[in-house]
Structure formats: C-alpha cells, structure tokens
LUMTOR-170877 format. One record per residue: residue in three letters; z, x, y of N, C-alpha, C in turn. Coordinates in steps of 0.1 Angstrom, whole numbers, plus 5000, padded with zeros to 4 digits. Example, Ala and Ser with C-alpha at 12.3 -4.5 7.8 and 13.67 -1.06 7.14 Angstrom:
<recs>
ALA507851324943507851234955507851324967 SER507151284978507151374989507951295000 
</recs>
This chain:
<recs>
MET154190141739155590161743156490141730 SER157490211729158490201717159190051718 ASP159890021707160689901706161889921715 THR162490031717163690031722163790141735 VAL164590131743164690221755166190261756 THR166490391758167790441758168090471774 ILE169290421780169490431794170890491795 THR171090581804172190651806172590661821 LEU173790621826174390621839174690751844 VAL173890821853174290951857174690951870 LYS174690851878175190861892175890731894 SER177090741900177890621904177290501913 GLY177490381909176990281916177790251930 ILE178990311931179790291943179090331955 GLY179190251965178490261978176890201977 SER176790141968175390081965175489931969 THR174389861971174689721974175089631961 GLN175389511965175989431953174989401944 LYS173789381948172689351937172489471929 ILE172589591934172389721926173489721915 ARG174689691920176089701911175889591901 ALA175389451903175189361894174089391885 THR173089471889172189501879172689601869 LEU173389691874174189781864174889711854 VAL175689621859176589531849175789451841 GLY174689401845173689331837172989421825 LEU172889531829172289611818173389671808 GLY174589651813175789691805176289821808 LEU175789891819176390011824177490011833 THR178790021826179989991834180690111837 ARG180490231832181090351836180190461835 MET180590581842179590711843179490751828 GLU178190821825177790881814177690781802 LYS177690661805177690551793176090551789 THR175790551777174390531771174390411763 ILE173390331766173090221759171690201755 THR171390121744169990111738169689961740 ARG168489931746168189801749166689781744 LYS166389661741164889631737163989651748 ASP162889701746161889721757161189601761 THR161689541771160989421775160789421790 PRO159789351795159489361810160689331820 GLU161589251815162889221822163689331823 ILE163889401811164689521812163889641819 ARG162689651818161989761828162089721841 GLY162289601846162389561860163689601864 MET164789571857166189611859166189761861 ILE165589841851165589991853164990021863 ASN163789981869163190021881163890001893 LYS164789891894165489861905166689961905 VAL167190031894168190131895167690271891 GLN166590301892166090421887166490541893 HIS167190531903167790651911169090671906 LEU169690591898171190611892171190631877 VAL170090621871169990631855169190731850 LYS169290761840168190861832167690761819 VAL166290741817165890681808164990761798 GLU165190731785164490801774163590691766 GLU162690721761161890611753162290621740 
</recs>
C-alpha cells in the first residue's frame, strides 16, 4: 500500500444515518466534490469502508 490515500465525496450524505454523516465529518468530507488526502492507516480504511458508497478512493 502507498503512504497516502485520496478520497473524494461524490454523493451526498443527506438521507444517510447519523453514523454515516459523522464518519464523513470525521474524514473531513464536509461538502460535495471535496477531495482530501489522508495517511493510509487501518483506521482510515475502516472509515472509508463504512462510506464506500458515497466516496471515490484513489491510491
């Protein structure tokens, strides 16, 4: 695995459960088409896995 992972919010969290929305905020994804770069850790991978239907991930 690489050292960082790039995550882009491609679908809105509106209508999702509170846990899903909190996970998006925890990742730093607060608005549509926002792209962030995070260190590739098991914790971040778990968060990405929880919201995988809303985000696009690039290694």
